[in-house]
N, C-alpha and C positions, 0 to 999 in steps of 0.2 A: 560634223556633218551636214551636208547639204540637205535642203527640205527641197519639198516638189513646187514650193513657190518660189525660192532662191532658184530653182533651177530654170524655171519658166521664166523669171525676169533676166536671168545671163543668155537665154537663148533670144528674148527679142532685143536686148542690148545688143545681141551678133546682128542682127537683123537690120538694126540701125544702120551698125558700122559697117553692115557689107553693103547698104544703100548709100551711105556716104563713100563710100570706095567707087563705086558706080559714078556718082556726081563728080569724084574728082579726076577721073579716067574723062568722064565728057568734057569738064573744063581742061583738061591738060588736051585733049585732042582738037577743042574747039575754039580754045581762047582766043584767035585772032579774028574769029569770026561774030558780024553781027547777026542780033542782039547781043550773044552769049559776051561778049568782050566787056560790051558799055555794063551790062548788068553786073558784070563778075567785078569791075574796077569801080562801078559805083558801091557796092558789098563791101568792096575792101573800103575803099576809103571812108566809108562810113562807121565800119564794124570792125576793123582792123584792133585787135589784139581787146576785144569785147567778147566776153561770154553769153552765151546765149542756150538754150533749151529748146531740145527736139523733140517732142512726145509721141509716142508711139500708141495707139488706142485699139483696141477692141470691144467696145463700149463702155470702156473706161479705160484709162493710162494704164498702160503694163511696164512701161520701161520709159526712162529719160536718159539721155546722154549729155553732158554740155559740151559745146563745141564752140569755136573761136576762129572768124577766119584771117586768113595768114598769106603772106606773099603766092605760096605754094600751093594754098586750096584752102579746103576745109580741115581742121585740125579736131581731135579730141582734147578735151582738157581733163585735169586731174577731178577723182571723185568729189563730192561734196556732201556734206553730211546732211544740209537741207534739202528739202523738199524743194522742187522747183515751183515757183510761182505763176508763171506763165510760160508757155512756149510753142512753138509749131506742133500742130496736132496733124498727124497723116494716120490714116487707115491703115489695119495691117493687110488688107487685100490687096491694095497698091503696092507699099512695096512690096508683097509677094511676087505679084505680077512681074514690077521690074527684077528682082533678082530670079528671078524663072527664067530672064530674057536679058539678061544685063548689055550683052553687046548692043542689042535692037537700041537703047536707051542711049549708049555711048556713040553708037553710029549718026542714031537721031536724037538730037539733044532737046528739039522742041516735044517730046513725048515725056520727057523728065518734066516734074512741078517742081519750077525756080521761083514759084511766089514767094515762099519763106525766105529766098536769099535776096528778091528782088525787095519784099516789102519790110523787110530788116534794115537795108539800105536807105529807104523811103522814110522810114520811122525813126532813124537815129538823129 
C-alpha cells in the first residue's frame, strides 16, 4: 500500500522529470544557437557519464532524482539507496511555472534556469 508521503514524493519526482523533459526539448530545439550550444557542450565535456542530484524543495527537499549528461541530453539514472549529499535546488513554484507553460520555455530557452548545467560544467 502506498502511503500519502510516498505518493507525494512520486508526484514531486514526476514534476522534476517533466521539467527535465522541457529542458531536453529546449536543448534539442536550440542546440545550434549560442550560448546554449556552448553551455551544453561544456556541460557534456565536463559532466558526461557523471551522476548528480536535482533537488526540489518546498521549504525542505521533497524529491531527488539522479541525472546524467549524455550525448542526447539529460537522462535519469537508476535510483540509489543513499540520500543525496548535495545537489541543485529548485523551488516548486519555479518548476510549476515552467510546466504550466512549457512551450514558452522551449521556444525561449533564456527563460529556463540553466545555472545548474553551467555551474556543474564549471565545477568539474
